[in-house]
C-alpha positions as CSV (number, residue, x, y, z in Angstrom):
1,X,5.5,-55.1,17.8
2,X,1.9,-54.1,17.1
3,X,1.3,-51.2,14.8
4,X,-0.6,-49.3,17.5
5,X,2.4,-49.7,19.9
6,X,4.8,-48.5,17.2
7,X,2.6,-45.5,16.6
8,X,2.4,-44.7,20.3
9,X,6.2,-44.7,20.5
10,X,6.6,-42.6,17.4
11,X,8.1,-45.4,15.3
12,X,5.8,-45.2,12.3
13,X,8.6,-45.3,9.7
14,X,10.8,-48.4,9.3
15,X,14.0,-46.4,9.7
16,X,12.8,-45.1,13.1
17,X,11.9,-48.7,14.1
18,X,15.4,-50.0,13.1
19,X,17.0,-47.2,15.1
20,X,14.9,-48.1,18.1
21,X,15.9,-51.7,17.9
22,X,19.6,-50.7,17.5
23,X,19.7,-48.4,20.5
24,X,20.6,-51.1,23.1
25,X,23.6,-52.1,20.9
26,X,24.7,-48.4,20.8
27,X,24.6,-48.3,24.6
28,X,26.7,-51.5,24.9
29,X,29.3,-50.0,22.6
30,X,29.5,-46.7,24.4
31,X,32.5,-46.4,26.7
32,X,32.1,-42.8,27.8
33,X,29.6,-42.7,30.6
34,X,28.8,-39.0,30.1
35,X,27.9,-39.8,26.5
36,X,25.9,-42.8,27.6
37,X,23.9,-40.6,30.1
38,X,23.2,-38.1,27.3
39,X,22.1,-40.7,24.8
40,X,19.9,-42.4,27.3
41,X,18.2,-39.1,28.2
42,X,17.7,-38.2,24.5
43,X,16.1,-41.6,23.9
44,X,13.8,-41.2,26.9
45,X,12.8,-37.8,25.6
46,X,12.2,-39.0,22.1
47,X,10.0,-41.8,23.3
48,X,7.9,-39.3,25.2
49,X,7.4,-37.5,21.9
50,X,9.0,-34.2,23.1
51,X,12.1,-32.4,21.8
52,X,15.0,-32.3,24.3
53,X,15.2,-28.5,24.3
54,X,11.5,-28.1,24.9
55,X,11.5,-30.7,27.7
56,X,14.4,-29.2,29.5
57,X,13.2,-25.6,29.2
58,X,13.6,-23.7,32.4
59,X,15.6,-26.5,34.1
60,X,19.3,-25.7,34.4
61,X,20.7,-29.2,34.8
62,X,24.3,-28.0,33.9
63,X,25.3,-24.9,35.8
64,X,26.7,-21.8,34.1
65,X,30.4,-21.2,34.5
66,X,31.2,-19.0,37.6
67,X,31.5,-15.3,36.6
68,X,34.7,-13.4,36.8
69,X,35.3,-9.7,37.5
70,X,36.1,-7.8,34.3
71,X,39.6,-6.4,33.7
72,X,40.5,-3.0,35.0
73,X,38.8,-3.1,38.4
74,X,41.3,-2.1,41.0
75,X,39.4,-2.7,44.3
76,X,36.4,-4.9,45.3
77,X,34.3,-5.3,48.4
78,X,33.3,-9.0,48.4
79,X,30.4,-10.3,50.4
80,X,30.1,-14.1,50.7
81,X,27.5,-16.4,52.4
82,X,26.3,-19.9,52.5
83,X,22.8,-21.2,53.3
84,X,21.1,-24.6,54.1
85,X,17.4,-25.5,53.9
86,X,15.9,-28.6,55.3
87,X,13.6,-29.4,52.4
88,X,14.3,-28.6,48.8
89,X,11.1,-27.4,47.1
90,X,11.3,-29.8,44.2
91,X,13.8,-32.5,45.1
92,X,13.0,-33.0,48.8
93,X,15.6,-33.5,51.5
94,X,18.2,-31.0,52.7
95,X,20.0,-28.6,50.3
96,X,22.7,-26.0,50.5
97,X,23.8,-23.1,48.4
98,X,26.6,-20.6,48.2
99,X,26.6,-17.0,46.8
100,X,28.8,-13.9,46.6
101,X,28.3,-10.3,45.6
102,X,31.4,-8.4,44.4
103,X,31.0,-4.7,44.7
104,X,33.4,-2.6,42.6
105,X,35.1,0.0,44.9
106,X,33.9,0.4,48.5
107,X,30.5,-1.2,48.4
108,X,26.9,-0.3,47.5
109,X,27.8,3.4,47.6
110,X,30.1,2.9,44.6
111,X,28.4,0.0,42.8
112,X,24.7,-0.7,42.8
113,X,25.0,-3.5,40.2
114,X,27.7,-5.9,41.7
115,X,29.0,-9.1,40.1
116,X,27.0,-11.9,41.7
117,X,26.8,-15.7,41.6
118,X,24.5,-18.3,43.0
119,X,25.9,-21.8,43.3
120,X,24.2,-25.0,44.4
121,X,26.4,-27.0,46.8
122,X,27.2,-30.5,45.5
123,X,27.8,-33.3,47.9
124,X,27.1,-32.9,51.6
125,X,24.4,-30.2,52.2
126,X,25.9,-28.2,55.0
127,X,25.9,-24.5,55.7
128,X,29.7,-24.6,56.5
129,X,30.4,-26.1,53.1
130,X,28.3,-23.4,51.5
131,X,30.2,-20.7,53.3
132,X,33.6,-22.2,52.2
133,X,32.4,-22.6,48.6
134,X,31.1,-19.0,48.5
135,X,34.5,-17.7,49.7
136,X,36.4,-19.8,47.1
137,X,34.1,-18.8,44.2
138,X,34.3,-15.1,45.2
139,X,38.1,-15.1,45.6
140,X,38.5,-16.9,42.3
141,X,36.2,-14.4,40.5
142,X,38.4,-11.5,41.9
143,X,41.8,-13.2,41.6
144,X,43.1,-10.4,39.3
145,X,41.7,-7.6,41.5
146,X,44.5,-5.8,43.3
147,X,42.8,-4.8,46.5
148,X,40.2,-7.3,47.9
149,X,38.2,-6.9,51.1
150,X,35.8,-9.7,52.2
151,X,32.7,-9.6,54.4
152,X,32.1,-13.1,55.9
153,X,30.0,-14.4,58.8
154,X,31.6,-17.8,59.2
155,X,34.2,-18.1,61.9
156,X,34.7,-21.8,61.0
157,X,35.6,-20.9,57.4
158,X,38.0,-18.2,58.5
159,X,39.7,-20.5,61.0
160,X,39.9,-23.3,58.5
161,X,41.4,-21.3,55.7
162,X,43.9,-19.6,58.1
163,X,45.1,-22.9,59.4
164,X,45.6,-24.3,55.9
165,X,47.4,-21.1,54.8
166,X,49.8,-21.6,57.7
167,X,50.2,-25.3,56.8
168,X,48.4,-26.5,59.9
169,X,45.8,-29.3,60.1
170,X,42.9,-29.7,62.4
171,X,40.8,-32.8,62.3
172,X,37.6,-30.8,62.9
173,X,38.1,-29.2,59.5
174,X,38.4,-32.4,57.5
175,X,34.8,-32.2,56.0
176,X,35.7,-29.1,54.0
177,X,39.4,-29.5,53.7
178,X,39.3,-29.4,49.9
179,X,37.7,-26.0,49.9
180,X,39.9,-24.6,52.7
181,X,43.0,-25.7,50.7
182,X,41.6,-24.1,47.5
183,X,41.0,-20.8,49.3
184,X,44.5,-21.0,51.0
185,X,46.0,-21.5,47.5
186,X,44.3,-18.3,46.2
187,X,45.6,-16.4,49.3
188,X,49.2,-17.6,48.6
189,X,48.7,-16.5,44.9
190,X,47.7,-13.0,46.1
191,X,50.6,-12.9,48.5
192,X,53.1,-13.6,45.7
193,X,51.8,-10.8,43.6
194,X,53.4,-7.4,44.3
195,X,51.0,-4.7,45.4
196,X,48.1,-7.2,46.0
197,X,46.3,-6.9,49.3
198,X,43.7,-9.0,51.1
199,X,41.6,-8.4,54.2
200,X,38.5,-9.9,55.6
201,X,36.0,-8.8,58.3
202,X,33.9,-11.1,60.4
203,X,30.3,-9.8,60.4
204,X,27.2,-10.9,62.2
205,X,24.3,-12.0,60.0
206,X,20.6,-11.1,60.5
207,X,21.4,-8.3,62.9
208,X,20.5,-4.6,62.8
209,X,24.1,-3.6,62.0
210,X,24.7,-6.3,59.3
211,X,26.2,-4.5,56.3
212,X,23.8,-4.2,53.4
213,X,26.3,-5.8,51.1
214,X,26.3,-9.0,53.2
215,X,22.5,-9.0,53.4
216,X,22.6,-9.1,49.6
217,X,24.8,-12.1,49.6
218,X,22.6,-13.8,52.3
219,X,19.6,-13.4,50.1
220,X,21.4,-14.8,47.1
221,X,22.6,-17.8,49.1
222,X,19.0,-18.6,50.2
223,X,18.0,-18.6,46.5
224,X,21.1,-20.8,45.6
225,X,19.9,-23.5,48.0
226,X,16.8,-23.9,45.9
227,X,18.6,-24.3,42.6
228,X,18.3,-27.7,40.9
229,X,21.1,-30.1,41.5
230,X,23.3,-30.3,38.4
231,X,22.9,-33.6,36.4
232,X,26.6,-34.1,36.5
233,X,27.0,-33.3,40.2
234,X,28.9,-36.5,41.0
235,X,31.5,-35.6,38.3
236,X,32.1,-32.3,40.1
237,X,33.1,-34.1,43.4
238,X,36.3,-35.6,44.6
239,X,36.1,-39.4,45.0
240,X,36.0,-39.2,48.8
241,X,32.7,-37.4,48.5
242,X,30.9,-40.1,46.5
243,X,30.1,-42.6,49.3
244,X,26.4,-42.5,50.3
245,X,24.6,-43.6,53.4
246,X,20.8,-43.6,53.7
247,X,20.6,-41.5,50.5
248,X,23.0,-38.8,51.7
249,X,26.5,-38.2,50.3
250,X,29.3,-38.6,52.8
251,X,32.8,-37.2,52.9
252,X,35.7,-39.1,54.4
253,X,35.1,-37.6,57.9
254,X,31.4,-38.5,57.8
255,X,32.2,-42.2,57.1
256,X,33.4,-42.5,60.7
257,X,30.4,-40.5,61.9
258,X,28.0,-42.8,60.0
259,X,29.6,-46.0,61.5
260,X,29.4,-44.4,64.9
261,X,25.7,-43.6,64.4
262,X,25.0,-47.2,63.5
263,X,26.6,-48.3,66.8
264,X,24.6,-45.7,68.7
265,X,21.4,-46.8,67.1
266,X,22.1,-50.4,68.2
267,X,22.9,-49.3,71.7
268,X,19.8,-47.0,71.9
269,X,17.4,-49.8,71.2
270,X,18.2,-51.3,74.6
271,X,17.7,-48.0,76.5
272,X,14.4,-46.7,78.0
273,X,12.9,-43.6,76.4
274,X,14.0,-41.1,79.0
275,X,17.7,-42.1,78.6
276,X,17.8,-42.1,74.7
277,X,19.3,-38.6,74.6
278,X,22.5,-39.9,76.3
279,X,23.5,-41.8,73.1
280,X,22.4,-39.0,70.7
281,X,24.7,-38.0,67.9
282,X,23.8,-34.4,68.8
283,X,26.2,-34.7,71.8
284,X,30.0,-34.6,71.9
285,X,30.6,-37.7,73.9
286,X,34.4,-37.4,73.9
287,X,34.2,-33.9,75.5
288,X,31.6,-35.1,78.1
289,X,33.9,-38.0,79.1
290,X,36.9,-35.6,79.4
291,X,35.1,-33.1,81.6
292,X,33.1,-35.5,83.8
293,X,35.4,-38.5,83.8
294,X,37.9,-37.7,86.6
295,X,38.8,-34.0,86.9
296,X,35.7,-32.9,88.7
297,X,35.4,-32.8,92.5
298,X,33.3,-35.5,94.1
299,X,30.4,-33.1,95.0
300,X,29.9,-31.8,91.5
301,X,30.4,-35.3,89.9
302,X,27.6,-36.7,92.1
303,X,25.2,-33.9,91.1
304,X,25.9,-34.4,87.4
305,X,25.6,-38.2,87.6
306,X,22.3,-37.9,89.4
307,X,21.0,-35.5,86.8
308,X,22.0,-37.8,83.9
309,X,20.2,-40.9,85.4
310,X,17.5,-39.2,87.4
311,X,18.5,-40.2,90.9
312,X,16.2,-37.9,93.0
313,X,13.8,-38.4,95.9
314,X,11.6,-35.7,94.4
315,X,9.6,-38.2,92.2
316,X,8.5,-40.6,95.0
317,X,5.2,-38.9,95.4
318,X,3.8,-39.1,91.8
319,X,0.4,-37.8,92.8
320,X,1.7,-34.2,93.1
321,X,2.7,-34.1,89.4
322,X,-1.0,-34.3,88.2
323,X,-0.6,-36.3,85.0
324,X,-2.3,-34.9,82.0
325,X,-3.6,-37.8,79.8
326,X,-1.6,-38.2,76.6
327,X,0.4,-35.0,77.2
328,X,2.6,-35.2,80.3
329,X,2.7,-33.8,83.8
330,X,2.3,-30.6,85.8
331,X,5.2,-29.0,87.8
332,X,4.0,-28.6,91.4
333,X,6.3,-25.6,91.8
334,X,5.5,-23.4,88.7
335,X,2.4,-25.2,87.4
336,X,3.9,-25.3,83.9
337,X,3.8,-28.6,81.8
338,X,6.5,-31.2,81.8
339,X,6.2,-32.8,78.3
340,X,6.1,-36.6,78.2
341,X,9.3,-38.2,76.7
342,X,8.8,-39.3,73.1
343,X,8.4,-43.1,73.0
344,X,7.5,-43.4,76.7
345,X,4.5,-45.7,77.5
346,X,1.2,-43.8,77.9
347,X,0.8,-44.9,81.5
348,X,4.4,-44.1,82.4
349,X,5.2,-42.2,85.6
350,X,7.4,-39.1,85.6
351,X,11.0,-40.2,85.7
352,X,13.7,-38.5,87.7
353,X,15.6,-37.6,84.6
354,X,12.7,-35.5,83.3
355,X,12.1,-33.9,86.8
356,X,15.7,-32.8,87.3
357,X,16.0,-31.6,83.7
358,X,12.8,-29.5,84.2
359,X,14.2,-28.1,87.5
360,X,17.6,-27.3,86.1
361,X,16.4,-25.7,82.8
362,X,12.7,-24.8,82.7
363,X,11.0,-24.3,86.1
364,X,10.0,-20.6,86.4
365,X,9.5,-20.6,90.2
366,X,11.8,-17.9,91.7
367,X,13.5,-20.3,94.0
368,X,14.8,-22.2,90.9
369,X,14.9,-19.5,88.3
370,X,17.1,-17.2,90.5
371,X,19.9,-19.8,90.9
372,X,19.6,-20.5,87.2
373,X,20.1,-16.7,86.5
374,X,23.2,-16.7,88.7
375,X,24.5,-19.7,86.7
376,X,23.9,-17.9,83.4
377,X,25.7,-14.9,84.7
378,X,28.7,-17.0,85.8
379,X,28.8,-18.7,82.4
380,X,28.7,-15.4,80.6
381,X,31.5,-14.0,82.6
382,X,33.6,-17.2,82.2
383,X,33.1,-17.2,78.4
384,X,33.9,-13.5,78.0
385,X,37.5,-14.4,78.9
386,X,37.9,-16.6,75.8
387,X,35.5,-15.5,73.0
388,X,32.3,-13.7,72.0
389,X,30.4,-17.0,72.1
390,X,27.0,-17.1,73.8
391,X,26.4,-19.9,76.3
392,X,22.9,-21.2,75.9
393,X,21.5,-23.3,78.8
394,X,19.3,-25.9,77.3
395,X,18.3,-29.5,77.8
396,X,20.2,-32.0,75.7
397,X,17.0,-33.3,74.1
398,X,16.5,-29.7,72.8
399,X,19.9,-29.4,71.2
400,X,19.7,-28.7,67.5
401,X,20.6,-31.4,65.0
402,X,24.3,-31.4,64.3
403,X,24.0,-29.6,61.0
404,X,21.9,-26.9,62.6
405,X,24.1,-26.2,65.6
406,X,25.2,-22.5,65.5
407,X,29.0,-22.1,65.7
408,X,28.5,-18.9,67.7
409,X,26.5,-20.6,70.5
410,X,27.9,-22.9,73.1
411,X,25.1,-25.3,74.0
412,X,25.3,-26.5,77.7
413,X,23.1,-29.0,79.5
414,X,23.5,-28.4,83.2
415,X,23.8,-32.2,83.8
416,X,27.2,-31.9,82.1
417,X,26.3,-32.6,78.5
418,X,27.8,-30.7,75.5
419,X,26.6,-30.3,71.9
420,X,28.6,-31.9,69.0
421,X,30.1,-28.6,67.9
422,X,31.5,-27.8,71.3
423,X,34.9,-29.5,70.7
424,X,35.5,-27.4,67.6
425,X,34.7,-24.3,69.6
426,X,37.2,-25.4,72.3
427,X,39.9,-25.7,69.5
428,X,39.0,-22.4,67.8
429,X,38.7,-20.3,70.9
430,X,41.4,-22.1,72.9
431,X,39.7,-23.0,76.2
432,X,40.5,-26.4,77.6
433,X,38.6,-29.2,79.4
434,X,40.2,-28.2,82.7
435,X,38.7,-24.7,82.3
436,X,35.3,-26.3,81.7
437,X,35.8,-28.3,84.8
438,X,36.5,-25.1,86.8
439,X,33.4,-23.6,85.4
440,X,31.3,-26.5,86.8
441,X,33.1,-26.1,90.2
442,X,32.0,-22.4,90.2
443,X,28.4,-23.4,89.5
444,X,28.2,-26.0,92.3
445,X,26.5,-23.8,95.0
446,X,23.7,-22.8,92.7
447,X,23.3,-26.3,91.2
448,X,23.1,-27.6,94.7
449,X,20.2,-25.2,95.5
450,X,18.3,-26.4,92.5
451,X,18.8,-30.1,93.5
452,X,17.6,-29.3,97.0
453,X,14.4,-27.9,95.6
454,X,14.0,-30.9,93.4
455,X,14.7,-33.4,96.2
456,X,13.2,-31.8,99.3
457,X,10.9,-29.1,98.1
458,X,10.8,-25.3,98.0
459,X,11.0,-24.7,101.7
460,X,14.3,-26.6,102.0
461,X,15.6,-24.5,99.1
462,X,14.4,-21.3,100.7
463,X,16.1,-22.2,103.9
464,X,19.4,-22.9,102.1
465,X,19.2,-19.5,100.3
466,X,18.5,-17.7,103.5
467,X,21.6,-19.4,105.0
468,X,23.6,-17.9,102.1
469,X,22.2,-14.5,102.8
470,X,23.3,-14.7,106.5
């Protein structure tokens, strides 16, 4: 090695040079991978000419131990929350965090300096995992507190922990089963202690009446999602969480989803652009088949099938849609734009799928918006019998990505398509596919009015509505 090169690497002395040459042998002799990783980082830092402490200053690669409530505290109000961001500010890619704020006594009125913790979620970056981790960390911190009250905004976590506490298993909870089991174990531990109590309250986040204690936890969870990933994060995970696909860590439930996604990608390549949403992973294809595959009456089945594949006479006269170069088309009823499907050829005509989707969900003309308002009212009344879920009428192409689907919103495409999270909502809130079938039967008169407007025009729809009035 040239003297200039040895000087650049900081190997001026013969002893340092010998140590440098001997380092690969030390690596080969090392059996402990944790020690190997540490030695390698130390050598990398030494070659940069910087001290390890100085180089790592301000970067918490190994997280601090979770805090615990000090002895002598009799009662605690615990607020927990999880958060997910799409892009980590330094690492890139999605990231999730968990946090809790443990208020001694009854809340902020009795404790303005609560015990808090911010924890970066290792493994799959999902808000549901963050919620479950926050509850577990908070309960563990307060395991010796006699009276524990919890504020939580995740119905999924509450249902999952309750099921595991009762010894039940639901396939939909598989992704976070380890944390649900851990929380259930802490609940049993409290149950076995004489005089110990536990209660939790479901709160709504980001509302005017959200408790200030939970807002504090929500803010901390957002900050936790931006924490650096611990350098030993794989060591903190169970083996089932160490498989990765396209750079993302998968749990055992996600392996099936990943394989299914591969098959869907292959199938989607053969489909035209306007039908791509029918094989999207954002949809719950099993529930769609159960609802539309045999229970529905013929009249409703025909309408939904036509909507899925665009069977309508309303697109025969393409001139009335006034194409906008490079943008899309103009609705002849409400004059609002119909955006061109992503991936469609620039000279493509308006397909029936787009036209029916626009009429069913977006057209603002009164002859279409009024039936849609009636449909929304029927949906709201129907859902009120089962849960406080909100039914959101939206096109399938506009459904959020799976990880962003709100567990308190039931996404419904009026062509009979449901979001991926809908099956879990059916399980949690106990409404069946037959009851969804009955919902669509109740919607049939108003769906038919919209189809008449799409097929034959506004006058035909007006005549139909006047017939109802008489």
